[in-house]
C-alpha positions as CSV (number, residue, x, y, z in Angstrom):
1,M,-9.1,-11.4,0.2
2,I,-8.1,-8.0,1.0
3,P,-9.8,-6.0,3.7
4,T,-12.2,-3.4,3.2
5,E,-10.0,-0.7,4.4
6,K,-6.7,-1.1,1.8
7,L,-9.4,-2.3,-1.1
8,G,-8.9,1.9,-2.4
9,E,-5.5,1.5,-1.8
10,A,-4.8,-1.7,-3.6
11,C,-7.3,-0.7,-6.3
12,F,-5.0,2.9,-7.4
13,S,-1.7,1.2,-6.7
14,E,-2.8,-1.6,-9.3
15,N,-4.2,1.4,-11.6
16,L,-1.0,3.5,-11.5
17,N,1.5,0.8,-12.2
18,L,-0.5,-1.2,-15.1
19,F,-2.7,1.9,-16.8
20,A,0.2,5.8,-15.8
21,N,2.8,6.5,-17.0
22,L,4.5,9.0,-15.2
23,K,6.7,10.3,-18.7
24,T,4.0,9.4,-21.1
25,E,0.9,10.3,-19.0
26,P,1.8,12.6,-16.0
27,E,-1.9,13.8,-15.1
28,K,-3.5,10.1,-14.8
29,Y,0.0,9.2,-13.0
30,N,-0.9,12.3,-10.3
31,L,-4.3,11.0,-10.4
32,Y,-3.7,7.3,-9.3
33,K,-1.2,8.9,-6.9
34,G,-3.3,10.5,-5.4
35,L,-6.1,8.1,-5.2
36,Q,-3.5,5.9,-3.7
37,A,-2.1,9.2,-1.3
38,M,-6.8,9.7,-0.3
39,S,-7.1,5.4,0.4
40,Q,-3.8,5.6,3.0
41,T,-5.8,8.8,4.3
42,I,-8.8,7.0,4.5
43,E,-7.7,4.3,6.2
44,V,-5.8,5.9,8.8
45,L,-8.3,7.9,9.3
46,S,-11.0,4.6,9.9
47,L,-8.5,2.6,12.5
48,H,-8.4,5.6,14.4
49,V,-12.3,6.5,14.4
50,H,-12.2,2.5,15.4
51,K,-10.0,2.5,18.3
52,L,-11.8,5.8,19.3
53,E,-15.1,3.9,19.3
54,M,-13.8,1.0,21.7
55,R,-12.0,3.7,23.9
56,L,-16.1,5.5,24.4
57,D,-17.8,1.7,24.8
58,S,-15.4,0.7,27.0
59,M,-15.4,4.5,29.4
60,N,-19.2,3.6,28.8
61,Q,-19.3,0.5,30.3
62,K,-17.3,2.1,33.5
63,L,-19.1,4.4,34.3
64,D,-22.8,2.2,33.8
65,E,-20.6,0.4,36.5
66,I,-20.2,3.4,39.0
67,S,-24.0,4.7,38.3
68,W,-24.5,1.2,39.9
69,K,-22.6,1.1,42.7
70,L,-23.6,4.3,44.2
71,P,-26.5,4.5,46.4
72,P,-29.6,5.8,45.8
73,K,-30.5,9.6,46.1
């Protein structure tokens, strides 16, 4: 099974190969090529967001640990 992040690119790549011809239907070819590129960009952005969320979670855990170690005011 294709991971969700890669599904869009896979579908548009398949459509590009099956239904689009640069010489006879340049509009359809450009549409699928553009959608394929957009899907790749969304995949990269999703991975970056996931990494940022993991870093934020880690930082929050460290802050919680530090706050427990501080003496009460």
